[in-house]
TITOR-652572 format. One record per residue (C-alpha): residue number from 1; residue in one letter; chain; x, y, z. Coordinates in steps of 0.2 Angstrom, whole numbers, plus 2048, in hexadecimal, padded with zeros to 3 digits. Layout:
N
> NUM_A_A_X_Y_Z
...
//
This chain:
466
> 1_M_A_C7B_32D_086
> 2_R_A_C8D_331_089
> 3_Q_A_C8A_332_09C
> 4_Y_A_C82_320_09B
> 5_T_A_C91_319_091
> 6_L_A_C9D_320_09E
> 7_L_A_C93_318_0AC
> 8_I_A_C94_307_0A3
> 9_I_A_CA7_30A_0A0
> 10_M_A_CAA_30E_0B3
> 11_A_A_CA0_2FD_0B8
> 12_A_A_CAB_2F3_0AC
> 13_L_A_CBA_2FB_0B4
> 14_G_A_CB5_2F7_0C6
> 15_T_A_CB1_2E5_0C1
> 16_A_A_CC2_2E2_0BA
> 17_A_A_CCB_2EA_0C9
> 18_I_A_CC1_2DF_0D5
> 19_F_A_CC6_2CE_0CC
> 20_A_A_CD7_2D2_0C6
> 21_Q_A_CE4_2C8_0CF
> 22_T_A_CF2_2C2_0C3
> 23_Q_A_CFC_2CA_0B5
> 24_E_A_CEF_2C2_0A9
> 25_D_A_CE1_2CA_0B2
> 26_L_A_CEA_2DB_0B3
> 27_E_A_CEC_2DB_0A1
> 28_W_A_CDA_2D6_09E
> 29_A_A_CD5_2E5_0A9
> 30_E_A_CE1_2F1_0A0
> 31_Q_A_CD9_2EB_08F
> 32_I_A_CC8_2F0_096
> 33_R_A_CCF_301_09B
> 34_R_A_CD7_304_08A
> 35_E_A_CC7_300_081
> 36_A_A_CBD_30B_08D
> 37_A_A_CC9_319_089
> 38_G_A_CC7_316_077
> 39_A_A_CB5_318_079
> 40_N_A_CB7_32A_080
> 41_G_A_CC3_32E_071
> 42_E_A_CD3_32B_07C
> 43_Y_A_CE0_31F_07D
> 44_N_A_CEC_31D_08D
> 45_N_A_CE7_32F_092
> 46_T_A_CF0_336_083
> 47_V_A_CE9_33F_073
> 48_M_A_CEE_336_063
> 49_E_A_CF7_340_057
> 50_E_A_CEF_343_047
> 51_E_A_CF6_342_036
> 52_E_A_CF6_350_029
> 53_D_A_CE6_34A_021
> 54_G_A_CDD_34B_033
> 55_V_A_CDB_338_035
> 56_P_A_CE0_332_046
> 57_E_A_CF0_328_047
> 58_A_A_CED_316_04D
> 59_P_A_CF8_30F_05B
> 60_P_A_D07_304_056
> 61_A_A_D02_2F2_053
> 62_D_A_D0D_2EC_062
> 63_E_A_D03_2F7_06D
> 64_Q_A_CF2_2F2_067
> 65_P_A_CE8_2EA_076
> 66_Q_A_CE7_2D7_074
> 67_K_A_CD8_2CE_07A
> 68_K_A_CDA_2C1_086
> 69_K_A_CD1_2B0_084
> 70_G_A_CC5_2AA_092
> 71_V_A_CC0_2B5_0A1
> 72_P_A_CCA_2BA_0B1
> 73_Y_A_CCA_2AC_0BF
> 74_P_A_CC6_2B1_0D1
> 75_Y_A_CD0_2BE_0DA
> 76_R_A_CE1_2B7_0E2
> 77_R_A_CE3_2C1_0F2
> 78_Y_A_CF4_2C7_0F5
> 79_F_A_CF2_2C6_107
> 80_E_A_CE6_2BA_110
> 81_F_A_CE2_2B0_11F
> 82_G_A_CD5_2A3_125
> 83_V_A_CD0_292_129
> 84_N_A_CD6_284_11D
> 85_N_A_CC9_277_119
> 86_A_A_CC5_272_12B
> 87_G_A_CBA_262_12C
> 88_A_A_CB8_250_130
> 89_G_A_CB4_23F_127
> 90_F_A_CB2_22D_129
> 91_A_A_CB1_21D_11E
> 92_N_A_CAE_20B_120
> 93_N_A_CAC_1FC_113
> 94_F_A_C9C_1F4_11B
> 95_F_A_C8E_1FF_122
> 96_G_A_C85_20B_116
> 97_I_A_C79_219_11A
> 98_G_A_C6B_20E_116
> 99_D_A_C71_201_123
> 100_I_A_C74_20E_131
> 101_F_A_C62_216_12F
> 102_R_A_C58_206_131
> 103_K_A_C4D_203_13F
> 104_Q_A_C55_1F2_142
> 105_I_A_C66_1EC_13B
> 106_T_A_C65_1D9_139
> 107_V_A_C76_1D0_13B
> 108_N_A_C75_1C0_131
> 109_R_A_C80_1B5_126
> 110_E_A_C7C_1C0_117
> 111_L_A_C83_1D0_11F
> 112_F_A_C93_1C7_124
> 113_E_A_C95_1C1_112
> 114_K_A_C98_1D3_10D
> 115_I_A_CA8_1D6_116
> 116_K_A_CAF_1C4_11A
> 117_K_A_CB9_1C6_10A
> 118_D_A_CC3_1D6_10F
> 119_G_A_CBF_1D8_121
> 120_F_A_CB8_1E8_129
> 121_M_A_CC1_1F9_128
> 122_V_A_CBC_20A_12F
> 123_D_A_CC5_21A_12E
> 124_A_A_CC3_22C_135
> 125_T_A_CCC_23C_131
> 126_V_A_CCC_24E_139
> 127_D_A_CD4_25E_133
> 128_A_A_CD5_270_139
> 129_G_A_CE1_27E_135
> 130_A_A_CE4_290_133
> 131_F_A_CEF_299_126
> 132_I_A_CF7_2AA_121
> 133_N_A_CFC_2AC_10F
> 134_V_A_D06_2BA_106
> 135_N_A_D06_2B8_0F3
> 136_T_A_D0D_2C3_0E5
> 137_Q_A_D0E_2BF_0D2
> 138_N_A_D1F_2B6_0D4
> 139_W_A_D21_2B1_0E6
> 140_G_A_D19_2AF_0F6
> 141_F_A_D18_2A6_107
> 142_D_A_D0B_29D_111
> 143_I_A_D0B_299_124
> 144_T_A_CFF_28C_12A
> 145_A_A_CFB_284_13B
> 146_S_A_CF0_274_13B
> 147_V_A_CEB_264_144
> 148_A_A_CE7_255_13B
> 149_G_A_CE2_243_140
> 150_N_A_CDD_233_13A
> 151_A_A_CD8_222_142
> 152_G_A_CD4_211_13B
> 153_F_A_CCE_200_141
> 154_E_A_CCF_1EF_137
> 155_A_A_CC7_1DE_13C
> 156_P_A_CCD_1CF_132
> 157_Q_A_CC3_1C6_125
> 158_S_A_CC6_1B6_12E
> 159_F_A_CBC_1BB_13C
> 160_F_A_CAD_1BF_132
> 161_T_A_CAF_1AF_129
> 162_L_A_CAF_1A6_139
> 163_L_A_C9F_1AF_13F
> 164_S_A_C96_1AD_12F
> 165_E_A_C9A_19B_12B
> 166_G_A_C9C_194_13D
> 167_N_A_CA8_186_141
> 168_K_A_C9E_177_13C
> 169_D_A_CAE_170_133
> 170_S_A_CB8_173_143
> 171_H_A_CC4_17E_139
> 172_S_A_CD0_18A_143
> 173_S_A_CD2_19D_140
> 174_E_A_CDD_1AB_144
> 175_G_A_CDE_1BD_140
> 176_T_A_CE2_1CF_147
> 177_F_A_CD7_1DD_14C
> 178_S_A_CE2_1ED_149
> 179_V_A_CE1_1FF_14E
> 180_Y_A_CEB_20D_148
> 181_G_A_CEB_221_148
> 182_A_A_CF4_231_14A
> 183_V_A_CF1_243_14F
> 184_Y_A_CFD_250_149
> 185_A_A_D00_262_14D
> 186_E_A_D09_26B_13F
> 187_T_A_D10_27C_13B
> 188_A_A_D17_27E_129
> 189_V_A_D1E_28C_11E
> 190_D_A_D1B_28C_10B
> 191_I_A_D28_297_102
> 192_H_A_D24_297_0EF
> 193_A_A_D2C_2A1_0E0
> 194_R_A_D2B_2A1_0CD
> 195_F_A_D3A_29F_0C2
> 196_L_A_D40_2A0_0B0
> 197_K_A_D3D_2AD_0A3
> 198_N_A_D2A_2AC_0A2
> 199_K_A_D28_2A7_0B4
> 200_Q_A_D23_295_0AE
> 201_L_A_D2B_28B_0BD
> 202_K_A_D24_28C_0CE
> 203_I_A_D2D_284_0DD
> 204_S_A_D26_283_0EE
> 205_V_A_D31_27E_0FE
> 206_I_A_D27_279_10D
> 207_P_A_D30_275_11D
> 208_S_A_D25_26F_12B
> 209_M_A_D25_26B_13E
> 210_F_A_D1A_25F_144
> 211_I_A_D15_257_155
> 212_P_A_D0C_247_157
> 213_L_A_D00_24A_164
> 214_L_A_CF9_238_163
> 215_Y_A_D01_22A_15B
> 216_I_A_CFB_217_159
> 217_P_A_D05_20C_14D
> 218_K_A_CFC_1FF_145
> 219_N_A_CFA_1F1_152
> 220_G_A_CEC_1E8_15B
> 221_F_A_CE6_1D7_161
> 222_S_A_CE9_1C7_158
> 223_Y_A_CDF_1B7_15B
> 224_E_A_CE1_1A5_157
> 225_L_A_CD2_198_159
> 226_I_A_CD8_186_15B
> 227_M_A_CCA_179_159
> 228_E_A_CCA_169_163
> 229_R_A_CBB_15E_160
> 230_D_A_CAC_169_166
> 231_R_A_CB6_175_170
> 232_A_A_CC2_182_16B
> 233_T_A_CCF_18D_173
> 234_L_A_CD1_19F_16F
> 235_F_A_CE2_1A7_172
> 236_V_A_CE3_1BA_171
> 237_D_A_CF4_1C3_171
> 238_G_A_CFB_1D4_16D
> 239_G_A_CF6_1E5_173
> 240_L_A_CF3_1F7_16E
> 241_D_A_D01_204_170
> 242_V_A_CFD_216_172
> 243_Y_A_D0B_223_171
> 244_S_A_D0A_235_176
> 245_P_A_D16_244_17A
> 246_L_A_D0D_244_18B
> 247_S_A_D0B_238_199
> 248_L_A_CFA_22F_195
> 249_D_A_CF9_229_1A7
> 250_A_A_CFA_23A_1AE
> 251_L_A_CEE_240_1A1
> 252_M_A_CE1_233_1A7
> 253_N_A_CE4_234_1BA
> 254_D_A_CEE_244_1BF
> 255_Q_A_CED_252_1B2
> 256_S_A_CF5_25E_1BE
> 257_S_A_D05_254_1BC
> 258_V_A_D05_255_1A9
> 259_D_A_D15_25D_1A2
> 260_Y_A_D0E_266_193
> 261_M_A_D1E_26F_190
> 262_S_A_D25_25E_18A
> 263_I_A_D1A_25F_17A
> 264_P_A_D26_26B_170
> 265_G_A_D35_25E_174
> 266_A_A_D2C_251_169
> 267_Q_A_D2C_25A_159
> 268_G_A_D31_253_148
> 269_F_A_D36_25C_138
> 270_D_A_D33_258_126
> 271_L_A_D33_261_115
> 272_S_A_D27_261_107
> 273_L_A_D2B_267_0F5
> 274_N_A_D20_26C_0E6
> 275_V_A_D25_270_0D5
> 276_E_A_D1A_277_0C7
> 277_Y_A_D1D_27B_0B5
> 278_D_A_D12_285_0A9
> 279_V_A_D15_27B_099
> 280_F_A_D0E_288_08C
> 281_K_A_D0D_298_096
> 282_D_A_D15_2A2_088
> 283_K_A_D08_29B_07B
> 284_Y_A_CF7_294_081
> 285_D_A_CF8_292_093
> 286_W_A_CEE_282_096
> 287_L_A_CF9_275_09F
> 288_T_A_D03_275_0AF
> 289_V_A_D0C_265_0B5
> 290_G_A_D11_263_0C7
> 291_L_A_D1A_258_0D3
> 292_N_A_D17_258_0E6
> 293_I_A_D21_24F_0F3
> 294_K_A_D1B_250_104
> 295_S_A_D22_24C_115
> 296_I_A_D34_248_111
> 297_P_A_D3B_244_122
> 298_L_A_D48_24F_12A
> 299_A_A_D47_24B_13C
> 300_A_A_D3B_23E_144
> 301_A_A_D30_243_153
> 302_A_A_D34_23A_163
> 303_L_A_D25_234_16F
> 304_R_A_D2B_22E_180
> 305_H_A_D1A_229_188
> 306_R_A_D11_219_184
> 307_A_A_D02_211_18A
> 308_R_A_CFF_1FE_186
> 309_V_A_CED_1F6_186
> 310_S_A_CEF_1E3_189
> 311_L_A_CE5_1D4_190
> 312_K_A_CE9_1CD_1A1
> 313_E_A_CE4_1BB_19E
> 314_N_A_CE5_1AE_18F
> 315_P_A_CDD_1A4_189
> 316_W_A_CC9_1A3_189
> 317_S_A_CC0_193_186
> 318_I_A_CB1_193_17A
> 319_L_A_CA4_188_180
> 320_D_A_C9A_183_171
> 321_T_A_CA1_185_15F
> 322_N_A_C96_17A_154
> 323_D_A_C8C_189_14E
> 324_L_A_C94_19B_153
> 325_M_A_C89_1A4_147
> 326_G_A_C79_19C_14E
> 327_G_A_C80_19F_161
> 328_L_A_C82_1B2_15D
> 329_T_A_C72_1B5_155
> 330_S_A_C68_1AC_162
> 331_G_A_C6F_1B7_170
> 332_N_A_C78_1AA_17A
> 333_D_A_C83_1B3_186
> 334_D_A_C8C_1A4_18C
> 335_L_A_C92_19F_17B
> 336_F_A_CA4_1A5_17F
> 337_H_A_CAD_1B2_18A
> 338_L_A_CB3_1C2_183
> 339_P_A_CBF_1CD_18D
> 340_G_A_CB7_1DB_198
> 341_G_A_CBE_1E9_1A2
> 342_D_A_CC5_1DE_1AF
> 343_D_A_CCF_1D5_1A2
> 344_I_A_CD7_1E4_19A
> 345_T_A_CE6_1ED_1A1
> 346_V_A_CEE_1FE_19C
> 347_D_A_D00_200_1A0
> 348_S_A_D09_212_19F
> 349_V_A_D1B_20F_19B
> 350_E_A_D2A_219_194
> 351_G_A_D2C_213_182
> 352_E_A_D34_21F_176
> 353_I_A_D2F_21D_163
> 354_A_A_D35_228_154
> 355_V_A_D26_22E_149
> 356_S_A_D28_235_137
> 357_R_A_D19_239_12C
> 358_P_A_D17_22F_11C
> 359_V_A_D1F_235_10D
> 360_R_A_D14_238_0FD
> 361_F_A_D17_23B_0EB
> 362_D_A_D0A_243_0E0
> 363_L_A_D0B_247_0CD
> 364_Y_A_CFD_252_0C6
> 365_S_A_CF9_25E_0B9
> 366_D_A_CED_26D_0B7
> 367_M_A_CE4_26E_0A6
> 368_R_A_CDB_27E_0A1
> 369_P_A_CD1_27B_091
> 370_F_A_CCE_28E_08F
> 371_G_A_CDF_294_093
> 372_T_A_CDA_29B_0A4
> 373_K_A_CD6_294_0B5
> 374_L_A_CC3_297_0B1
> 375_V_A_CC2_284_0AF
> 376_V_A_CD0_278_0B6
> 377_V_A_CD1_265_0B4
> 378_R_A_CDE_25D_0C1
> 379_P_A_CE3_24B_0BF
> 380_S_A_CEF_244_0CC
> 381_I_A_CF8_234_0D0
> 382_G_A_D02_230_0E0
> 383_L_A_D0B_224_0EB
> 384_T_A_D0B_224_0FF
> 385_A_A_D1B_21B_104
> 386_A_A_D1B_20E_111
> 387_N_A_D1A_216_123
> 388_T_A_D19_211_135
> 389_L_A_D06_214_136
> 390_D_A_D00_206_12A
> 391_G_A_D11_1FF_124
> 392_K_A_D0B_1FE_112
> 393_P_A_D0D_209_103
> 394_H_A_CFE_20D_0F8
> 395_F_A_CF9_217_0E9
> 396_N_A_CEE_227_0E8
> 397_Y_A_CE5_22F_0DA
> 398_S_A_CD8_23D_0D7
> 399_L_A_CCF_246_0C9
> 400_T_A_CC9_258_0CD
> 401_A_A_CBF_264_0C2
> 402_E_A_CBE_276_0C7
> 403_L_A_CB4_285_0C2
> 404_N_A_CBB_295_0C7
> 405_A_A_CAE_2A2_0C2
> 406_P_A_CB1_2B4_0C9
> 407_V_A_CA6_2B1_0D9
> 408_F_A_CA0_29F_0D8
> 409_L_A_CAC_291_0DB
> 410_L_A_CA8_27E_0D8
> 411_R_A_CB3_26F_0D9
> 412_L_A_CAF_25D_0D5
> 413_F_A_CBA_24F_0D9
> 414_T_A_CBD_23C_0DB
> 415_A_A_CCC_234_0E3
> 416_Y_A_CD3_225_0EC
> 417_D_A_CDC_22D_0FA
> 418_E_A_CE5_224_108
> 419_L_A_CDD_214_105
> 420_V_A_CCB_21D_104
> 421_Y_A_CC1_220_0F4
> 422_K_A_CB9_232_0F5
> 423_H_A_CAD_23B_0EA
> 424_G_A_CA7_24C_0ED
> 425_L_A_CA5_25F_0EA
> 426_M_A_CAA_270_0F0
> 427_I_A_CA0_27F_0EE
> 428_G_A_CA8_291_0F2
> 429_L_A_CA3_2A3_0F1
> 430_N_A_CB1_2AF_0ED
> 431_F_A_CAE_2C2_0F1
> 432_R_A_CC0_2C7_0F0
> 433_L_A_CC1_2CD_102
> 434_I_A_CBA_2BD_108
> 435_E_A_CB7_2AB_101
> 436_V_A_CAD_29D_109
> 437_D_A_CB0_28B_103
> 438_V_A_CA5_27C_109
> 439_G_A_CA7_26A_103
> 440_V_A_CA0_259_106
> 441_D_A_CA4_248_100
> 442_M_A_C9F_235_101
> 443_R_A_CAD_228_104
> 444_S_A_CB0_216_108
> 445_H_A_CBF_20A_107
> 446_D_A_CB5_200_0FA
> 447_F_A_CB2_209_0E9
> 448_V_A_CA0_203_0E6
> 449_K_A_C9B_207_0F8
> 450_S_A_CA2_218_0F7
> 451_F_A_C92_21C_0ED
> 452_D_A_C87_215_0FA
> 453_L_A_C8C_221_108
> 454_N_A_C97_215_112
> 455_G_A_CA0_225_118
> 456_A_A_CA0_238_116
> 457_G_A_CAA_247_119
> 458_A_A_CA7_25A_11A
> 459_W_A_CB2_269_11C
> 460_V_A_CB1_27C_11C
> 461_G_A_CBE_289_117
> 462_V_A_CBF_29C_119
> 463_R_A_CCB_2A8_111
> 464_I_A_CCC_2BB_115
> 465_G_A_CD8_2C7_10C
> 466_F_A_CDB_2D4_0FF
//
């Protein structure tokens, strides 16, 4: 019987050693070792002295092992490397998955009614990166290298109003078709440490170097439709500017002449700061509050090559405008003339532009109802300042719930992030030496349509270490 007891004790000790990661978990494992030693008639590898009456003397009260509330959360590797949530996604405010997988999509007046109020928006994102982390209980540093990009297209509501209602009242119309996007390569170092007596304050300083590999500030083509009796004149103006650290003309026509060594000269620098404070660490450790300031500009990136897409001739005359919608649905190719390949010109010119990434502020909290990281609820609210990409400030928010069991990880979240509503989950398996995370979400620019799969995203992450 005593042999079976020893085997059970050894298994418990092994489990504790596998999942111990922080001071809290080390103390939890020490408690198990002490209780196991007590079961064998020992305490801390010493024989307790006996009093004169032969009754063993109990350990002092301050040496009595105290039980920790909750269970240990997954192992925090002291050294690790891997891929950090590489994935892609897209979103729009118009087409849902039910519209895309139909045998036939009917473009009618009812369909245009859905978007003539807000216009049409579509957005795409891509992320990929690698990292190396070194973490101790009170300090650490992370080195990351990543590539991230996003692109968007917007069509004005006036255009869809024109298509859905026609011009039977001979009203004029104007609007702008906009395109914007950016692809950044980034290298960052996250240096963090804990301060104060109980190490309640954590400060992270994250300097970053970034290079815009492709940059399209929000621009595009504007139109103006002027009605004159039964005829109309369409004026189109503007163009699409694309910036890069490399000559776009050389990339398209003579790749042997591309000067790739000019890429490092286009780099910019910014700084991110993160501050966290454990409010009740010395009592019941259930609340952490934090502030994150991302991409504080230090030096803007400089892009010296620009390609401009524009139209050669203007205007075009529309032949019949009494019923634009009827003409479109009837398949009348002579209704009006749209620009084709011969009407578009691409000029590659020298045109320097300074690029800084948008500054973002996020205020968040980690709430741990059991006093450990077994269950974490994280609300967050933030603000992205006006930037050269879309020229507008906007708010962000998110609500995340995490389950950090010893092997199984689960994260559920809902968010409004960079003008897109997202709802998703992440599932992870943590085997100490290796952790694999997989996540998916559904998204849209419209809250209601975000539940109709008007967009989706997926990503995967792998962490290896000890």
